[in-house]
C-alpha positions as semicolon CSV with decimal commas, in nm:
position;residue;x (nm);y (nm);z (nm)
1;X;2,686;6,551;4,589
2;X;3,039;6,422;4,525
3;X;3,057;6,618;4,203
4;X;3,106;6,936;4,406
5;X;3,417;6,809;4,588
6;X;3,676;6,972;4,355
7;X;3,511;7,309;4,420
8;X;3,494;7,248;4,795
9;X;3,861;7,160;4,808
10;X;3,957;7,470;4,616
11;X;3,750;7,687;4,850
12;X;3,916;7,533;5,156
13;X;4,260;7,588;5,003
14;X;4,187;7,952;4,937
15;X;4,058;8,003;5,291
16;X;4,368;7,839;5,439
17;X;4,591;8,062;5,230
18;X;4,402;8,372;5,346
19;X;4,442;8,275;5,713
20;X;4,810;8,203;5,653
21;X;4,864;8,541;5,491
22;X;4,696;8,718;5,784
23;X;4,915;8,524;6,025
24;X;5,226;8,632;5,838
25;X;5,119;8,994;5,858
26;X;5,051;8,979;6,231
27;X;5,369;8,792;6,324
28;X;5,582;9,005;6,099
29;X;5,452;9,318;6,264
30;X;5,543;9,182;6,608
31;X;5,891;9,087;6,495
32;X;5,879;8,757;6,679
33;X;5,920;8,509;6,392
34;X;6,144;8,488;6,084
35;X;5,918;8,388;5,792
36;X;6,183;8,411;5,525
37;X;6,175;8,036;5,456
38;X;5,796;8,024;5,420
39;X;5,687;7,829;5,110
40;X;5,378;7,989;4,960
41;X;5,150;7,727;4,804
42;X;5,021;7,779;4,453
43;X;4,651;7,853;4,426
44;X;4,412;7,671;4,198
45;X;4,155;7,893;4,031
46;X;3,970;7,627;3,838
47;X;3,955;7,270;3,724
48;X;3,978;7,136;3,373
49;X;3,649;6,950;3,409
50;X;3,379;7,053;3,658
51;X;3,260;6,698;3,721
52;X;3,473;6,402;3,841
53;X;3,519;6,114;3,602
54;X;3,242;5,863;3,660
55;X;3,276;5,486;3,667
56;X;3,256;5,349;3,310
57;X;2,917;5,202;3,225
58;X;2,854;4,886;3,022
59;X;2,788;4,935;2,650
60;X;2,436;5,014;2,539
61;X;2,246;4,692;2,472
62;X;2,041;4,605;2,162
63;X;1,718;4,748;2,306
64;X;1,878;5,083;2,391
65;X;1,924;5,301;2,698
66;X;1,681;5,558;2,837
67;X;1,797;5,909;2,928
68;X;1,571;6,100;3,167
69;X;1,640;6,465;3,254
70;X;1,591;6,539;3,625
71;X;1,525;6,910;3,624
72;X;1,557;6,993;3,994
73;X;1,879;6,808;4,071
74;X;2,090;6,849;3,755
75;X;2,115;6,478;3,684
76;X;2,025;6,223;3,421
77;X;1,869;5,888;3,510
78;X;1,994;5,607;3,285
79;X;1,799;5,283;3,244
80;X;1,869;4,994;3,006
81;X;1,565;4,870;2,817
82;X;1,721;4,524;2,781
83;X;1,644;4,447;3,145
84;X;1,293;4,592;3,152
85;X;1,128;4,252;3,208
86;X;1,339;4,187;3,516
87;X;1,167;4,232;3,857
88;X;1,468;4,431;3,980
89;X;1,478;4,665;3,680
90;X;1,565;5,023;3,771
91;X;1,826;5,292;3,726
92;X;2,157;5,177;3,582
93;X;2,315;5,503;3,694
94;X;2,238;5,864;3,776
95;X;2,494;6,100;3,632
96;X;2,543;6,476;3,681
97;X;2,485;6,719;3,396
98;X;2,553;7,089;3,359
99;X;2,831;7,347;3,357
100;X;2,840;7,455;3,722
101;X;2,860;7,187;3,993
102;X;2,767;7,424;4,277
103;X;2,446;7,570;4,139
104;X;2,130;7,415;3,999
105;X;2,088;7,485;3,627
106;X;1,773;7,295;3,535
107;X;1,837;7,044;3,253
108;X;1,525;7,064;3,038
109;X;1,454;6,807;2,764
110;X;1,706;6,606;2,562
111;X;1,751;6,456;2,216
112;X;1,982;6,182;2,086
113;X;2,179;6,176;1,760
114;X;2,070;5,916;1,501
115;X;2,406;5,740;1,526
116;X;2,385;5,714;1,905
117;X;2,723;5,877;1,957
118;X;2,605;6,204;2,115
119;X;2,304;6,349;2,290
120;X;2,201;6,705;2,363
121;X;2,049;6,864;2,674
122;X;1,898;7,209;2,721
123;X;2,015;7,404;3,027
124;X;1,729;7,631;3,127
125;X;1,877;7,829;3,419
126;X;1,540;7,890;3,578
127;X;1,544;7,661;3,883
128;X;1,393;7,826;4,195
129;X;1,596;7,835;4,514
130;X;1,916;7,750;4,329
131;X;2,163;7,975;4,505
132;X;2,259;8,328;4,417
133;X;2,212;8,303;4,043
134;X;1,944;8,497;3,855
135;X;1,691;8,217;3,846
136;X;1,317;8,194;3,889
137;X;1,025;7,966;3,813
138;X;0,973;7,802;3,474
139;X;1,002;8,067;3,205
140;X;1,120;8,348;3,434
141;X;1,496;8,297;3,449
142;X;1,713;8,598;3,364
143;X;2,035;8,418;3,272
144;X;2,110;8,294;2,923
145;X;2,057;7,924;2,868
146;X;2,276;7,665;2,696
147;X;2,252;7,364;2,474
148;X;2,503;7,097;2,578
149;X;2,650;6,824;2,361
150;X;2,749;6,512;2,554
151;X;2,942;6,202;2,460
152;X;2,699;5,909;2,480
153;X;2,967;5,670;2,608
154;X;3,125;5,886;2,881
155;X;2,845;6,140;2,942
156;X;3,106;6,415;2,939
157;X;3,030;6,756;2,789
158;X;3,211;6,786;2,456
159;X;3,052;7,107;2,330
160;X;2,804;7,379;2,419
161;X;2,624;7,675;2,270
162;X;2,501;7,977;2,463
163;X;2,145;8,066;2,370
164;X;1,868;8,296;2,497
165;X;1,710;8,281;2,845
166;X;1,463;8,007;2,937
167;X;1,532;7,730;2,683
168;X;1,219;7,524;2,631
169;X;1,231;7,235;2,387
170;X;1,524;7,092;2,190
171;X;1,499;6,864;1,884
172;X;1,728;6,735;1,610
173;X;1,683;6,707;1,236
174;X;1,648;6,355;1,094
175;X;2,004;6,362;0,957
176;X;2,142;6,467;1,294
177;X;2,306;6,783;1,159
178;X;2,083;7,059;1,294
179;X;1,947;7,139;1,639
180;X;1,641;7,351;1,707
181;X;1,593;7,506;2,052
182;X;1,305;7,727;2,164
183;X;1,291;7,974;2,454
184;X;0,990;7,970;2,684
185;X;1,052;8,326;2,804
186;X;0,749;8,426;3,010
187;X;0,960;8,688;3,189
188;X;1,006;8,876;2,862
189;X;0,628;8,892;2,816
190;X;0,585;9,033;3,167
191;X;0,862;9,290;3,132
192;X;0,738;9,418;2,796
193;X;0,381;9,439;2,926
194;X;0,497;9,626;3,237
195;X;0,648;9,905;3,032
196;X;0,357;9,914;2,789
197;X;0,536;9,760;2,493
198;X;0,383;9,581;2,196
199;X;0,320;9,208;2,157
200;X;0,576;9,202;1,875
201;X;0,841;9,299;2,132
202;X;0,747;8,991;2,335
203;X;0,864;8,752;2,063
204;X;1,135;8,506;2,163
205;X;1,375;8,343;1,921
206;X;1,429;7,986;1,809
207;X;1,796;7,893;1,797
208;X;1,917;7,690;1,499
209;X;2,250;7,523;1,579
210;X;2,508;7,325;1,388
211;X;2,511;6,999;1,586
212;X;2,867;6,915;1,483
213;X;3,034;7,242;1,582
214;X;2,771;7,365;1,833
215;X;2,766;7,706;1,668
216;X;2,456;7,917;1,610
217;X;2,359;7,937;1,245
218;X;2,043;8,145;1,301
219;X;1,827;8,298;1,574
220;X;1,474;8,325;1,435
221;X;1,211;8,539;1,614
222;X;0,901;8,320;1,623
223;X;0,642;8,426;1,884
224;X;0,590;8,502;2,255
225;X;0,713;8,219;2,481
226;X;0,755;7,939;2,225
227;X;0,786;7,595;2,382
228;X;0,747;7,269;2,189
229;X;0,899;7,250;1,842
230;X;0,850;6,968;1,591
231;X;0,953;6,927;1,228
232;X;0,729;6,826;0,940
233;X;0,800;6,472;0,813
234;X;0,994;6,615;0,517
235;X;1,194;6,848;0,740
236;X;1,095;7,160;0,546
237;X;0,896;7,324;0,824
238;X;0,927;7,375;1,197
239;X;0,603;7,393;1,395
240;X;0,623;7,580;1,727
241;X;0,367;7,594;2,009
242;X;0,330;7,958;2,121
243;X;0,193;8,075;2,457
244;X;0,010;8,353;2,268
245;X;-0,259;8,106;2,153
246;X;-0,079;8,043;1,825
247;X;0,125;7,795;1,625
248;X;0,428;7,944;1,452
249;X;0,523;7,780;1,121
250;X;0,883;7,840;1,015
251;X;0,978;7,786;0,650
252;X;1,321;7,623;0,676
253;X;1,379;7,611;0,300
254;X;1,407;7,985;0,254
255;X;1,723;8,166;0,358
256;X;1,541;8,424;0,571
257;X;1,323;8,156;0,734
258;X;0,990;8,343;0,724
259;X;0,739;8,274;1,000
260;X;0,364;8,235;0,964
261;X;0,147;8,243;1,277
262;X;-0,191;8,073;1,307
263;X;-0,434;8,124;1,595
264;X;-0,540;7,792;1,747
265;X;-0,908;7,886;1,772
266;X;-1,161;8,155;1,687
267;X;-1,170;8,274;2,049
268;X;-0,815;8,349;2,154
269;X;-0,644;8,570;2,404
270;X;-0,312;8,752;2,401
271;X;0,040;8,669;2,509
272;X;-0,037;8,835;2,843
273;X;-0,375;8,666;2,888
274;X;-0,393;8,354;2,669
275;X;-0,711;8,151;2,673
276;X;-0,557;7,828;2,544
277;X;-0,181;7,828;2,627
278;X;-0,035;7,599;2,358
279;X;0,256;7,412;2,515
280;X;0,329;7,088;2,332
281;X;0,295;6,947;1,979
282;X;0,264;6,604;1,821
283;X;0,306;6,557;1,444
284;X;0,155;6,261;1,262
285;X;0,430;6,054;1,095
286;X;0,201;5,969;0,801
287;X;-0,017;6,275;0,730
288;X;0,202;6,546;0,883
289;X;-0,100;6,682;1,073
290;X;-0,011;6,885;1,382
291;X;-0,192;6,817;1,710
292;X;-0,151;7,103;1,957
293;X;-0,163;7,047;2,335
294;X;-0,316;7,354;2,502
295;X;-0,295;7,368;2,880
296;X;-0,563;7,620;2,976
297;X;-0,840;7,502;2,744
298;X;-0,749;7,134;2,803
299;X;-0,780;7,078;2,430
300;X;-0,582;6,890;2,166
301;X;-0,631;7,107;1,857
302;X;-0,574;7,010;1,494
303;X;-0,370;7,202;1,234
304;X;-0,409;7,087;0,874
305;X;-0,061;7,064;0,714
306;X;-0,190;7,141;0,364
307;X;-0,403;7,449;0,429
308;X;-0,215;7,556;0,745
309;X;-0,547;7,628;0,912
310;X;-0,704;7,493;1,228
311;X;-0,996;7,250;1,202
312;X;-1,204;7,306;1,517
313;X;-1,431;7,010;1,446
314;X;-1,134;6,779;1,506
315;X;-1,055;6,921;1,852
316;X;-1,031;6,663;2,130
317;X;-1,139;6,789;2,474
318;X;-0,982;6,629;2,780
319;X;-1,037;6,646;3,157
320;X;-0,692;6,787;3,218
321;X;-0,403;6,966;3,053
322;X;-0,257;6,764;2,760
323;X;0,121;6,735;2,745
324;X;0,375;6,561;2,516
325;X;0,218;6,266;2,336
326;X;0,328;6,015;2,073
327;X;0,184;5,859;1,756
328;X;0,209;5,498;1,649
329;X;0,422;5,461;1,335
330;X;0,112;5,400;1,119
331;X;-0,032;5,734;1,230
332;X;-0,359;5,578;1,342
333;X;-0,338;5,625;1,718
334;X;-0,225;5,919;1,930
335;X;-0,140;5,843;2,291
336;X;-0,182;6,171;2,479
337;X;-0,092;6,201;2,848
338;X;-0,272;6,471;3,043
339;X;-0,247;6,618;3,390
340;X;-0,498;6,679;3,671
341;X;-0,640;6,328;3,621
342;X;-0,294;6,196;3,523
343;X;-0,406;5,956;3,256
344;X;-0,337;5,863;2,894
345;X;-0,604;5,941;2,635
346;X;-0,609;5,702;2,339
347;X;-0,715;5,913;2,040
348;X;-0,824;5,767;1,706
349;X;-0,668;6,004;1,452
350;X;-0,928;5,914;1,190
351;X;-1,219;5,974;1,428
352;X;-1,114;6,232;1,689
353;X;-1,478;6,299;1,784
354;X;-1,502;5,950;1,930
355;X;-1,462;5,926;2,306
356;X;-1,093;5,847;2,369
357;X;-0,991;5,532;2,546
358;X;-0,814;5,574;2,880
359;X;-0,517;5,429;3,064
360;X;-0,508;5,556;3,425
361;X;-0,167;5,647;3,566
362;X;-0,240;5,800;3,907
363;X;-0,315;5,465;4,080
364;X;0,045;5,366;3,999
365;X;0,188;5,678;4,163
366;X;0,204;5,916;3,866
367;X;0,169;6,282;3,960
368;X;0,192;6,556;3,696
369;X;0,255;6,347;3,386
370;X;0,484;6,526;3,142
371;X;0,586;6,310;2,846
372;X;0,504;5,979;2,679
373;X;0,732;5,788;2,443
374;X;0,667;5,456;2,270
375;X;0,920;5,174;2,275
376;X;1,057;5,080;1,929
377;X;0,826;4,776;1,908
378;X;0,530;4,994;2,017
379;X;0,422;4,734;2,271
380;X;0,484;4,969;2,562
381;X;0,463;5,337;2,645
382;X;0,727;5,496;2,866
383;X;0,573;5,777;3,068
384;X;0,760;6,038;3,275
385;X;0,578;6,197;3,569
386;X;0,719;6,506;3,741
387;X;0,601;6,419;4,093
388;X;0,547;6,697;4,349
389;X;0,886;6,859;4,273
390;X;0,996;6,781;4,631
391;X;1,031;6,403;4,625
392;X;1,135;6,171;4,340
393;X;0,949;6,163;4,011
394;X;0,859;5,841;3,836
395;X;0,889;5,649;3,512
396;X;0,599;5,419;3,426
397;X;0,604;5,130;3,180
398;X;0,260;5,088;3,026
399;X;0,144;4,777;2,839
400;X;-0,057;4,914;2,547
401;X;-0,222;4,577;2,485
402;X;-0,335;4,537;2,844
403;X;-0,389;4,913;2,889
404;X;-0,230;4,922;3,232
405;X;0,092;5,017;3,409
406;X;0,312;4,712;3,449
407;X;0,617;4,871;3,609
408;X;0,704;5,188;3,804
409;X;1,054;5,319;3,876
410;X;1,153;5,615;4,092
411;X;1,395;5,857;3,927
412;X;1,522;6,205;4,021
413;X;1,355;6,531;4,117
414;X;1,117;6,679;3,859
415;X;1,191;6,456;3,557
416;X;1,061;6,623;3,240
417;X;1,171;6,414;2,943
418;X;1,275;6,068;2,832
419;X;1,483;5,989;2,523
420;X;1,614;5,663;2,379
421;X;1,986;5,614;2,319
422;X;2,020;5,328;2,072
423;X;2,320;5,099;2,049
424;X;2,572;5,198;1,787
425;X;2,596;4,979;1,474
């Protein structure tokens, strides 16, 4: 990748200087050459910016620009929605993201500021086979993660915050002032269990960051391996999906941010052996109800926002693991993508016991669906599929009226999120 050229050049320069120094020592010892006039080159130990300046991109159009995080190649795929109807529609650009050009860092999820001037990307540092760094599979990285702040026009890093290992989800408050980042730290669970520790010691923290300064304002212990985080419509609570078969509810109005934990079902496991594995959340924009995507039980479970209790009679059972879904703005319909079958379940929020409608994705090349987002006009769903983590992943454009995929675009390796960058006023 061309982004690594500045590092390659520096390494070559250092090697040349080492060989030159050895030559001087050998020749000087033999007394055959006068090296008094030798000009020693200055060494470069770093560069001001790790990535080269990219070619300027056209301004974001009225429909907005998609940002897709490609987890296994440290890039972002950019696509303009304005050209979506064109037969040749595809990537506008693929830009690098991260702090270290010579090692994979695993960008994981992104969120865009309301004004469209910045966006934020989690750096998970868990990518397998990524060089000599302390990385592993999802949730088992040993290195601290980061939250990056990038300029939406230049895609350059303008700020960062170091957080805990294995960042999971990252979201932004409605006013754009506060970031929330979870840490899907499965390694911590394993290490505590290995030494016979308690489940309380397995809790990971949720980072609360000032989006303007990229400083940490709080690190709140929430639960073992928290992943998805969503805010209540009024912004007073944060709901967190916990691997320990729980939903953590964080009271953001109180200074100490107390946490209440609710088991997702009557039959639950532990952090070490969960029976449900809550992973993602979707919050109704009208009722504030929380729909929990649990991987192991293949269930979408319902948390009442008033009583803060689960309502098992509203559980929706699917044929595969539910992931990150999206509600229509009227709160009536939940579009829930799920794996194994790789399909979209159409759930009636008022009648969840009804058999969901289906939109198949696998015939269009989707493998391991991860996230679904609705376009602003809610005529289409934009669906990110991870692929096999060896070849390219895919983005699928789904007509909700026709209930079928109308366009498929290849993106990078292991895409895991899509966000919309709107044009600035």
